[in-house]
Structures are given as structure tokens and as C-alpha cells.
C-alpha positions in Angstrom: 89.0 103.8 83.1 91.8 105.9 84.9 94.4 102.9 85.4 95.3 101.5 81.8 94.1 102.7 78.4 96.0 100.1 75.8 94.6 102.3 72.7 95.4 105.8 73.7 96.5 108.4 71.7 100.7 109.3 71.8 100.9 111.7 74.4 101.5 115.3 73.3 104.6 117.2 74.5 107.8 116.4 76.0 107.7 114.3 79.3 109.0 116.1 82.0 108.7 114.1 84.9 106.5 110.8 85.9 105.4 110.5 89.6 104.6 107.2 90.4 101.9 106.5 93.3 101.9 104.2 96.3 98.9 102.0 97.3 97.5 105.0 99.4 97.6 107.4 96.8 95.8 104.3 94.4 93.4 104.1 96.7 92.6 107.8 96.7 92.6 107.9 93.0 90.1 105.2 92.9 88.1 106.1 95.9 84.6 107.0 94.0 84.8 103.5 92.2 85.7 101.7 95.7 83.0 103.5 97.7 80.1 102.2 95.1 81.6 98.7 95.2 81.4 98.5 98.6 77.7 99.7 98.6 76.8 97.4 95.9 78.3 94.1 98.4 76.7 95.9 101.4 73.2 95.9 99.6 73.9 92.4 97.9 75.0 91.2 101.6 72.3 92.4 103.7 70.5 89.9 105.6 67.7 92.3 106.0 66.1 91.5 102.3 64.0 88.9 101.8 65.3 88.0 98.5 68.8 88.3 97.7 69.1 91.2 94.9 72.2 90.0 93.2 73.6 86.5 92.1 75.4 84.9 94.5 79.1 85.0 94.6 79.4 88.0 92.4 80.4 90.4 95.5 83.7 88.2 95.5 84.2 88.9 91.9 83.8 92.8 92.7 86.0 92.6 95.2 88.5 91.1 93.5 88.0 93.0 90.4 88.8 96.5 92.8 91.8 94.9 94.3 93.4 93.9 91.0 92.9 97.8 89.7 94.6 98.9 93.0 97.2 96.7 92.3 98.1 98.3 88.9 100.9 100.9 88.6 100.0 104.2 88.4 101.6 107.4 88.3 101.2 111.0 87.0 103.0 112.3 84.0 103.9 116.0 83.8 104.8 117.2 80.0 105.4 120.2 79.2 101.5 121.1 78.0 99.6 119.4 80.5 99.4 116.2 83.6 97.9 112.8 83.0 97.7 109.5 84.8 99.5 107.2 83.4 98.9 107.4 79.6 95.5 108.4 79.9 94.3 112.1 77.9 96.3 114.8 79.8 94.8 117.6 81.7 96.4 121.1 79.8 98.1 123.1 82.2 96.3 126.4 80.6 92.7 125.0 81.9 94.0 125.8 85.8 94.7 129.2 86.9 96.6 127.9 90.1 97.2 125.3 92.6 97.0 124.2 96.0 98.8 122.6 98.2 97.3 120.1 101.2 99.7 117.8 103.2 97.8 115.0 104.7 97.2 114.5 108.6 97.3 111.7 110.7 97.3 108.2 108.5 97.5 110.6 105.3 100.8 112.0 106.4 102.6 110.5 103.5 100.5 111.9 101.2 100.4 115.2 99.5 96.9 116.4 98.2 97.8 119.4 95.1 94.5 120.5 94.1 94.7 122.3 90.2 92.1 124.9 90.2 90.4 125.7 87.6 90.3 128.6 85.1 87.0 130.6 83.8 86.4 130.9 80.6 83.4 132.2 78.9 81.8 129.0 78.2 82.0 128.5 82.2 84.8 127.0 84.8 87.0 124.4 83.9 86.8 121.8 87.0 89.5 121.6 89.5 91.7 118.8 89.2 93.3 117.0 92.7 96.7 115.4 92.3 97.6 112.7 95.0 101.1 112.8 95.3 103.8 111.0 97.9 105.7 113.5 100.2 108.8 112.6 98.4 107.7 113.6 94.7 106.0 117.2 96.4 109.3 119.1 95.5 109.6 118.3 92.0 105.7 118.8 91.3 105.5 122.2 92.8 108.8 123.3 91.0 107.1 122.2 87.9 103.7 123.5 88.8 104.9 127.2 89.5 106.6 127.4 86.0 103.8 126.1 84.2 100.2 127.1 85.9 100.1 130.9 86.0 
């Protein structure tokens, strides 16, 4: 659950920056769930199947749930120890070795993707972590990451 953790533990560290996300950034954060849900709707509505696979009406409920999740406010919270979505579990800065900033093109022009690259350890490599930010938050986030990601 990326959007809301009602009983999450207190976030460690001091909050340095909060970057609220717009609708486009929320869609990008939840894109995997949205694609799976749309595949569910297409398969369930397919006229080529002899019988219905899903209960009628569940497609509308599923799409309504996705719309509800996309309407929830979302923000990246940067602390002196790491970055988290809302009050979720933070990703610590020491897990990353560098970051790349990629501006959006065409209809994503109002979006900037900051990819935090994982650090190699004895047990493997930490995964990369993309941050989808509005262009207005780019400079503040890059300044903060330059200070903390090494």
C-alpha cells in the first residue's frame, strides 16, 4: 500500500522537505497496479470468452477503487536519513550510490524522474528507486540529494 499507511511507525529523522505530487505523478507511482487492473477489466469484459470469468459489476468497482487511490494526496517526504512516500517506510540515503535526473518529454513535460541508483553490498545490490516529481520541486530535491547521496 503506497498511498496510505494509517498505523505506520514514526518516521526516523528530521523532515527536511516535502514534495507534493500532482495527478500525473500519482498515476506514475501507481502505474503497475493500474495496468494490472486494466488487464483485469479487459479480460473480464472480453466477448470472445464463452462464459464470464468474473462476477458482473466487479470491473466497475475495481476501476472506482483505482480512481479513489489516485485521488488520495501523495507526497515524497525527505528527512535527514532517507526518503519516503507519505508516512511509509523510508528508503535510507546510504542504500544509494548516485542519482540521475531525467526530464519528461512530450505529455510528461511537467514531470521529472529522479532515479536513485542502488549501492552494491556484500549481499547484493540495493534496487534502484525512481522518484516522480513535478518540475517545480526538481531544484530543491536535487540540492538535497547532492548533500545526502554519495
